[in-house]
C-alpha positions as CSV (number, residue, x, y, z in Angstrom):
1,M,53.0,95.0,84.0
2,K,51.0,95.3,87.3
3,T,53.7,93.6,88.8
4,T,56.1,96.7,87.5
5,V,53.8,99.3,88.5
6,G,53.5,98.1,91.8
7,R,57.3,97.8,92.3
8,I,57.5,101.3,90.9
9,S,54.6,102.4,93.4
10,E,56.6,100.9,96.0
11,T,59.9,102.2,95.8
12,P,60.6,104.6,98.4
13,P,61.6,108.0,98.4
14,P,65.5,109.5,98.4
15,P,65.9,111.6,101.6
16,G,65.2,115.0,101.8
17,P,62.5,117.1,100.4
18,F,60.8,113.8,98.6
19,R,60.0,112.3,102.2
20,P,56.5,113.0,103.4
21,G,57.6,114.2,106.7
22,F,60.6,116.6,105.6
23,W,57.5,119.6,105.0
24,R,56.2,120.4,108.6
25,S,54.7,123.6,108.9
26,P,51.4,123.5,110.6
27,I,49.9,126.6,108.7
28,R,50.6,125.1,105.4
29,G,47.3,123.5,104.2
30,P,44.8,124.6,101.3
31,W,43.0,127.4,102.7
32,L,46.3,129.7,103.6
33,T,47.0,128.3,99.6
34,S,43.9,129.3,98.4
35,V,43.8,132.8,100.1
36,F,47.1,133.4,98.1
37,G,45.8,131.8,95.1
38,L,42.8,134.5,95.2
39,V,44.8,137.0,94.9
40,L,47.2,136.0,92.0
41,L,44.0,134.5,90.2
42,V,42.5,138.2,90.1
43,G,46.0,139.7,89.3
44,I,47.5,137.8,86.9
45,P,44.6,138.0,84.2
46,V,45.3,141.9,84.6
47,L,49.0,141.2,84.1
48,F,48.4,139.2,81.3
49,V,45.9,142.2,79.5
50,T,47.8,145.2,80.4
51,G,51.1,143.1,78.9
52,A,49.1,142.1,75.8
53,L,47.8,145.8,75.4
54,S,51.2,147.1,75.8
55,Y,52.4,144.5,72.4
56,A,49.8,145.9,70.7
57,A,50.8,149.6,71.2
58,Y,54.2,148.7,69.6
59,N,52.3,148.7,66.3
60,P,54.3,144.6,66.2
61,D,52.2,144.4,62.4
62,L,53.6,147.0,61.1
63,G,56.9,145.3,59.9
64,P,60.4,144.6,62.1
65,L,61.1,147.9,62.7
66,N,58.9,148.5,65.9
67,D,59.2,144.9,66.9
68,Q,61.6,141.7,66.6
69,T,58.9,139.2,67.3
70,P,58.8,136.3,64.7
71,D,55.4,135.9,63.3
72,K,52.9,135.7,65.5
73,G,50.6,133.6,63.8
74,L,47.3,133.0,65.8
75,L,48.7,134.9,69.0
76,G,48.5,138.2,67.1
77,F,44.8,137.6,66.5
78,Y,43.6,140.2,68.7
79,L,46.5,143.0,67.6
80,F,44.4,146.6,66.4
81,D,45.1,150.1,65.8
82,W,46.7,151.6,69.1
83,P,44.2,154.3,69.5
84,T,45.9,157.9,70.2
85,H,42.7,158.9,72.8
86,P,43.3,159.0,75.7
87,Y,46.2,160.9,75.3
88,W,47.5,158.9,78.8
89,L,46.5,155.6,77.7
90,Y,50.0,153.6,78.0
91,R,51.1,155.2,80.9
92,L,48.0,153.9,82.4
93,T,48.0,150.2,81.0
94,Q,51.7,149.8,81.0
95,G,51.9,151.6,84.5
96,I,49.9,149.2,86.0
97,H,51.4,146.0,84.4
98,V,54.9,147.0,85.7
99,T,53.7,147.8,88.9
100,L,51.2,145.2,89.7
101,G,53.9,142.6,88.3
102,V,56.2,144.1,91.1
103,V,53.9,144.1,93.7
104,L,52.7,140.5,93.0
105,V,56.1,139.3,93.9
106,P,55.8,138.5,97.1
107,V,52.3,136.4,97.1
108,L,54.1,134.3,94.3
109,L,56.5,133.7,96.5
110,A,54.2,132.9,99.1
111,K,51.9,130.7,97.0
112,L,55.0,128.8,95.9
113,W,56.1,127.9,99.7
114,S,52.5,126.8,100.1
115,V,52.5,124.2,97.7
116,I,56.0,123.4,97.8
117,P,55.3,119.7,99.0
118,K,53.3,119.2,95.8
119,L,56.9,120.1,93.6
120,F,58.2,117.3,95.7
121,E,55.5,114.9,95.3
122,W,57.0,111.2,95.1
123,L,56.6,109.1,93.1
124,P,57.2,112.3,90.3
125,V,55.1,110.3,87.5
126,R,52.7,107.9,88.7
127,S,50.5,107.4,85.7
128,L,50.0,109.3,82.4
129,A,47.2,111.7,83.5
130,H,49.3,112.0,86.4
131,G,52.3,112.7,84.4
132,L,50.2,115.1,82.1
133,E,49.1,116.8,85.9
134,R,52.8,117.1,86.6
135,L,53.9,119.0,83.2
136,S,51.1,121.7,83.5
137,L,52.5,122.0,86.9
138,L,56.3,122.7,85.6
139,L,54.5,125.0,82.5
140,L,52.9,126.8,85.3
141,V,55.5,127.3,88.1
142,G,58.0,127.5,85.3
143,G,55.9,129.9,83.7
144,A,55.6,132.3,86.0
145,I,59.2,132.2,87.4
146,F,60.3,133.0,84.2
147,E,57.7,135.7,83.3
148,F,58.4,137.6,86.7
149,V,62.1,137.4,86.3
150,T,62.5,138.8,82.8
151,G,59.9,141.8,83.3
152,I,61.9,142.6,86.7
153,F,65.2,142.4,84.7
154,N,63.5,144.7,81.9
155,I,62.7,147.2,84.2
156,Q,65.5,147.5,85.8
157,L,67.6,147.6,82.5
158,F,69.1,144.3,83.4
159,Y,69.5,143.0,79.8
160,I,71.2,139.9,80.1
161,F,68.5,137.8,77.9
162,P,69.7,135.3,74.9
163,G,67.4,137.2,72.6
164,S,65.1,139.8,72.2
165,F,62.9,140.5,75.5
166,Y,59.9,141.2,73.8
167,T,60.2,138.0,71.8
168,L,60.8,136.1,75.2
169,H,58.4,137.6,77.1
170,F,55.5,137.7,74.7
171,Y,56.2,133.7,74.4
172,G,56.5,132.9,77.7
173,A,53.1,134.9,78.5
174,W,51.3,132.6,76.3
175,V,52.8,129.7,77.7
176,F,52.4,130.6,81.1
177,I,48.6,132.0,80.6
178,A,47.8,128.6,78.8
179,A,49.1,126.4,81.8
180,F,47.3,129.3,84.1
181,S,44.0,128.2,82.7
182,V,44.2,124.8,83.1
183,H,45.6,124.9,86.7
184,V,42.3,127.3,87.1
185,C,40.0,124.9,85.7
186,L,41.3,122.1,87.7
187,K,41.5,124.1,91.4
188,L,38.7,126.8,90.7
189,G,36.3,124.4,93.0
190,R,38.5,123.1,95.6
191,M,39.8,126.4,95.9
192,T,36.3,127.4,96.5
193,R,35.5,124.9,99.1
194,A,38.9,125.5,100.9
195,L,38.2,129.2,101.2
196,R,34.6,128.4,102.8
197,S,36.3,125.8,105.0
198,R,37.8,128.5,107.5
199,N,36.7,132.1,108.1
200,L,39.1,134.9,107.0
201,L,38.3,137.3,110.2
202,T,38.5,134.5,112.5
203,E,42.0,133.5,111.0
204,L,43.3,137.2,111.6
205,R,42.6,137.3,114.8
206,T,44.2,133.9,115.6
207,D,47.5,134.1,117.3
208,V,50.2,131.7,117.3
209,A,49.5,130.3,120.3
210,H,45.9,128.9,119.1
211,T,47.1,128.5,115.6
212,R,46.0,124.8,114.8
213,P,46.8,122.6,111.7
214,E,44.3,122.4,109.1
215,P,42.6,119.2,108.8
216,P,44.8,116.1,106.2
217,D,43.7,117.0,102.9
218,P,43.9,115.1,99.7
219,D,46.7,117.2,98.2
220,G,48.9,116.4,100.8
221,L,49.8,119.9,101.6
222,V,48.6,119.5,105.4
223,P,51.8,117.9,106.8
224,A,51.3,114.4,108.9
225,A,53.9,115.6,111.7
226,P,53.3,119.2,112.0
227,A,55.9,121.0,113.9
228,A,54.7,123.5,116.5
229,P,54.0,126.9,115.1
230,T,56.5,129.8,114.9
231,M,53.9,131.9,112.9
232,S,50.3,132.4,112.6
233,R,48.4,132.5,109.2
234,R,47.3,136.0,110.5
235,G,51.1,136.5,110.4
236,A,52.0,135.3,106.8
237,V,49.2,136.8,105.2
238,G,50.7,140.1,107.2
239,L,54.1,139.5,106.2
240,V,52.8,138.8,102.5
241,G,50.4,141.8,102.6
242,A,53.3,144.2,103.9
243,G,56.1,143.2,101.4
244,S,53.7,144.0,98.5
245,L,52.7,147.1,99.8
246,A,56.5,147.9,100.6
247,L,56.8,147.2,96.9
248,L,53.9,149.6,96.1
249,V,55.4,152.4,98.0
250,V,59.3,152.0,95.9
251,T,57.9,151.6,92.7
252,V,54.5,153.4,91.9
253,G,56.1,156.7,92.0
254,Q,57.6,156.3,88.7
255,S,54.5,156.0,87.0
256,I,52.2,158.2,89.0
257,G,54.9,161.1,89.3
258,G,54.7,164.6,91.1
259,R,55.8,164.2,94.9
260,L,55.7,160.5,94.8
261,R,58.7,160.2,92.4
262,S,60.9,160.9,95.0
263,T,59.6,157.4,96.4
264,A,60.5,155.4,93.5
265,L,63.4,153.9,94.9
266,L,63.4,150.9,92.4
267,A,62.8,152.9,89.3
268,P,65.9,152.4,87.0
269,H,65.9,155.8,85.3
270,N,66.9,159.3,87.4
271,R,64.4,160.5,90.0
272,N,65.8,164.3,89.8
273,P,67.1,165.0,86.2
274,G,67.4,168.3,86.7
275,S,66.4,171.4,85.9
276,G,65.0,173.7,83.4
277,S,63.0,173.3,80.5
278,N,64.8,169.9,79.9
279,G,64.6,168.6,83.4
280,F,62.6,165.6,82.8
281,Q,63.5,162.0,82.8
282,I,65.5,160.6,79.8
283,N,65.4,157.3,78.7
284,K,68.6,156.9,76.8
285,T,71.2,159.8,76.4
286,A,72.6,160.8,73.2
287,A,75.9,159.6,74.3
288,S,74.8,156.3,75.1
289,V,73.3,155.6,71.3
290,S,76.7,157.2,69.8
291,V,74.4,160.6,68.8
292,T,77.6,163.1,68.9
293,P,76.7,167.4,68.4
294,A,78.5,166.8,64.9
295,L,75.5,164.6,63.6
296,V,72.8,167.4,64.9
297,G,74.9,170.3,63.8
298,P,74.6,172.8,61.2
299,A,74.9,170.5,58.6
300,W,71.6,168.5,60.1
301,R,68.9,168.8,57.5
302,L,65.1,167.4,57.6
303,E,64.1,165.1,54.9
304,V,60.1,164.6,53.9
305,H,59.3,161.8,51.5
306,G,56.4,161.5,49.6
307,R,54.7,162.1,46.6
308,G,57.4,163.5,44.5
309,P,60.6,164.9,44.9
310,A,61.8,165.0,48.7
311,L,61.8,168.0,50.6
312,V,64.6,169.3,52.4
313,F,64.7,171.7,55.6
314,T,66.9,173.3,57.5
315,R,65.8,173.5,61.5
316,G,65.6,177.1,61.2
317,Q,63.2,177.3,58.3
318,L,61.2,174.6,60.6
319,L,60.9,176.9,63.2
320,A,59.8,179.4,61.1
321,M,56.7,177.4,59.6
322,P,53.5,177.6,61.3
323,R,53.8,175.5,65.0
324,H,51.3,173.7,67.1
325,A,51.0,172.6,71.1
326,A,51.1,169.7,72.7
327,A,50.9,168.6,76.4
328,L,52.1,165.2,76.6
329,P,53.6,163.0,78.9
330,I,56.3,160.1,77.6
331,A,55.6,156.7,78.8
332,C,58.2,153.4,78.8
333,V,57.7,149.7,78.7
334,E,59.4,149.8,82.1
335,G,56.9,151.6,83.6
336,W,58.1,155.0,84.6
337,S,56.8,158.0,83.1
338,T,57.1,162.2,82.9
339,E,54.6,164.4,84.1
340,D,52.9,166.3,81.4
341,Q,55.5,168.3,79.0
342,H,54.4,171.0,76.4
343,W,55.9,170.5,73.2
344,N,56.0,172.5,70.3
345,G,56.5,171.9,67.0
346,L,55.1,171.0,63.3
347,R,51.8,168.6,63.6
348,L,52.9,165.4,61.6
349,A,49.4,166.1,59.7
350,D,51.0,169.0,58.1
351,L,54.2,167.2,57.0
352,A,52.1,164.7,55.4
353,A,50.4,167.2,53.6
354,L,53.4,169.0,52.3
355,A,54.9,165.7,51.3
356,G,51.5,165.2,48.6
357,L,50.1,162.3,51.1
358,S,47.7,163.9,53.2
359,H,45.9,160.7,53.8
360,A,48.8,158.9,54.4
361,G,48.4,155.4,56.1
362,S,51.9,155.6,57.9
363,V,55.0,157.0,58.1
364,L,58.5,155.4,58.2
365,V,60.9,157.6,61.0
366,E,64.8,157.7,60.8
367,S,67.4,158.9,63.5
368,V,70.6,160.2,62.8
369,Q,71.4,157.4,65.5
370,P,73.7,154.7,64.0
371,P,72.0,152.2,63.0
372,G,70.7,149.7,65.8
373,P,67.4,148.7,67.8
374,Y,65.2,151.7,67.6
375,S,67.1,154.0,65.6
376,S,63.8,154.1,63.2
377,A,60.1,153.4,63.8
378,M,56.6,153.5,61.8
379,L,53.5,154.9,63.5
380,R,50.0,154.4,61.9
381,G,47.9,156.9,59.7
382,N,45.4,157.6,62.9
383,Q,48.8,158.5,64.8
384,I,50.2,160.7,61.7
385,H,46.6,162.6,61.7
386,D,46.0,163.3,65.6
387,P,46.2,167.2,65.6
388,R,48.5,166.7,68.8
389,A,51.0,164.4,66.6
390,L,54.0,166.6,66.2
391,L,57.8,166.7,64.9
392,A,58.7,168.6,68.3
393,L,61.2,170.9,67.8
394,R,61.0,172.4,71.7
395,V,59.7,172.0,75.2
396,N,58.5,173.8,77.5
397,G,59.8,176.8,76.1
398,A,62.9,176.2,75.3
399,D,65.1,174.3,72.4
400,L,65.1,170.3,73.1
401,S,68.4,169.3,74.7
402,L,70.6,166.8,72.8
403,D,69.2,164.0,75.2
404,H,65.9,164.8,74.3
405,G,66.3,164.6,70.5
406,Y,67.8,168.0,69.1
407,P,67.2,168.7,66.8
408,A,63.8,167.1,66.2
409,R,61.8,164.2,67.7
410,I,58.2,162.6,67.7
411,I,55.8,163.0,70.1
412,V,52.6,161.3,69.8
413,P,49.8,160.8,72.1
414,A,49.4,157.3,73.8
415,N,52.3,156.5,71.9
416,P,55.1,154.5,73.8
417,G,58.1,156.1,74.4
418,V,60.7,154.0,72.1
419,N,58.5,154.9,69.4
420,N,58.7,158.9,69.6
421,T,61.9,158.9,67.9
422,K,64.4,160.8,68.7
423,W,67.3,163.2,66.6
424,V,64.8,162.7,63.4
425,H,66.7,163.1,60.3
426,R,63.9,162.0,57.5
427,L,60.4,160.9,57.3
428,T,59.1,158.8,54.6
429,F,54.8,158.9,54.6
430,R,53.2,156.1,53.0
431,T,50.0,155.1,51.3
């Protein structure tokens, strides 16, 4: 057995990246790796927490309408009734999640570059313990790439997933954060020592001519035969920082809005949707989901179900009822949001009372949109009874446009945009 192990350990590496002398960058080493790792150590937990909050905001335990992810089991331990206060909560958490995810891309790529010799280590597996470490590294790197790529595809509306984005991103996040946690436990002490080994200000003053390799390290990141430097560590940190700053500038405007919206070059939605009362961002147009003017014409009726016979209203009857106003934004999972729009319509709590369920615990909202994803949604009791939760009929002093949900749409504080159903034709209140 020992002879066999010895022979395997003496197997020469194949040519190319597995050769020890292949990687020769003189700035690669524990210190630079730890600098990028420290940024990710702060950023990734924030990404995970805001992503988990986004998932909770979708009310995934209300049934298969709001979310298509199979039984979460233990992974659903943290789900809670998503609040309606403050009304900008989802706009904030999802804006941070998406913007931070984009901004961290250069840091992640730099971190992978800094440890790439470890990915081509020879032999790939030398023992059981080494094999387990390599497996955790595979889950860490693979999970990071998967989560960042699927997230960016989603915010660019590039849906090429072999299933629901929410399902894939949800389970992928848990695999990644588990591998990330193990990696932090294994490497935190080594990272701390590496950061203390060199002075940050000194490194930021060191130019290319005075750049020297770090001392040899047990992880083998420092090359045995380094090449002459073509970039300093200051340059590497500056390049990554500039890349992250550039991505921040062309992304954050879609969440903050105002004058910054014109800088959101990576935003998938139109930054200038037109003028007038309905001149604000649209997620899906009526035409894209096969909602035609005929479906919402004079024959349209709103059905309200609860205790007793169903109530049926024309739009004219709804407009004649006591109406209320609320200034609320629309915020979507892709990270974009509108400024506060001034909505006018009927309180969901008043409609629940009309249906004989003044203490309704949930409501099923159904659209005239042909059956498909997001043609219906569920809202919780706390969302129904918030006085700003409306069946909106008008916005900014004018009737809703067809693309914004005419003849009636849901608007609820802090609710993900996809659950603010448009083209509503039936409300079913439940205890």
